[in-house]
C-alpha positions in Angstrom: 277.5 116.4 54.4 278.3 114.7 51.1 275.8 113.8 48.5 274.3 110.4 49.4 275.2 110.4 53.1 272.6 109.9 55.7 274.6 111.5 58.4 277.9 113.5 58.6 281.1 111.4 58.3 282.1 112.4 61.8 279.0 110.8 63.2 279.7 107.6 61.4 283.3 107.7 62.7 282.2 108.3 66.3 279.6 105.5 66.1 282.2 103.0 65.1 285.0 104.4 67.2 285.6 101.3 69.3 285.9 99.0 66.3 288.0 101.6 64.4 290.7 101.9 67.1 290.7 98.4 68.5 293.7 97.1 66.5 295.7 100.3 66.6 298.9 100.8 68.6 299.0 103.6 71.2 300.8 106.1 68.9 298.3 105.4 66.1 295.4 106.0 68.5 296.9 109.4 69.5 297.1 110.4 65.8 293.6 109.1 65.1 292.2 111.2 68.0 294.1 114.2 66.7 292.5 113.8 63.3 289.1 113.4 64.9 289.7 116.6 66.8 290.5 118.5 63.7 287.4 117.2 62.0 285.3 118.2 65.0 286.9 121.7 65.1 285.9 122.2 61.4 282.2 122.1 62.2 280.8 125.6 62.3 278.1 124.8 64.9 279.4 125.2 68.4 276.6 123.0 69.9 277.4 120.2 67.4 281.2 120.5 68.2 280.4 120.1 71.9 278.2 117.0 71.2 281.0 115.5 69.0 283.6 116.1 71.7 281.5 114.5 74.4 281.0 111.4 72.2 284.7 111.2 71.3 285.8 111.4 74.9 283.3 108.8 76.1 285.5 105.9 75.0 288.6 107.3 76.7 286.7 107.9 79.9 285.5 104.3 79.9 289.0 103.1 79.3 290.4 105.2 82.2 287.6 104.0 84.5 288.5 100.3 83.8 292.2 101.1 84.4 291.4 102.8 87.7 289.1 100.0 88.8 291.8 97.4 88.2 294.5 99.4 89.9 296.5 99.8 86.8 296.7 103.6 87.3 296.0 105.9 90.2 294.2 109.2 90.3 297.5 110.9 91.2 299.1 109.5 88.0 296.2 110.9 86.0 296.6 114.3 87.6 300.3 114.4 86.8 299.7 113.6 83.2 299.1 110.0 82.3 301.3 108.7 79.5 300.4 105.7 77.5 303.4 103.7 76.1 
């Protein structure tokens, strides 16, 4: 944590994830998640890393659930490797 911070930056980032990525294009979201993953992997505490990963994946899981519910994708397409374009 940096001096003057009340929580680690990764926590702030995960708390505002929806707002942060809402205006990004798909390729930008991919790069953003890659950067988040690198920040998470830099934490030395395995329990914290797991907690951060769960929080980071939550938004993606919600998005996939909505797509599945609306018939935009199928379970089969997800199993084959869903590609966002």
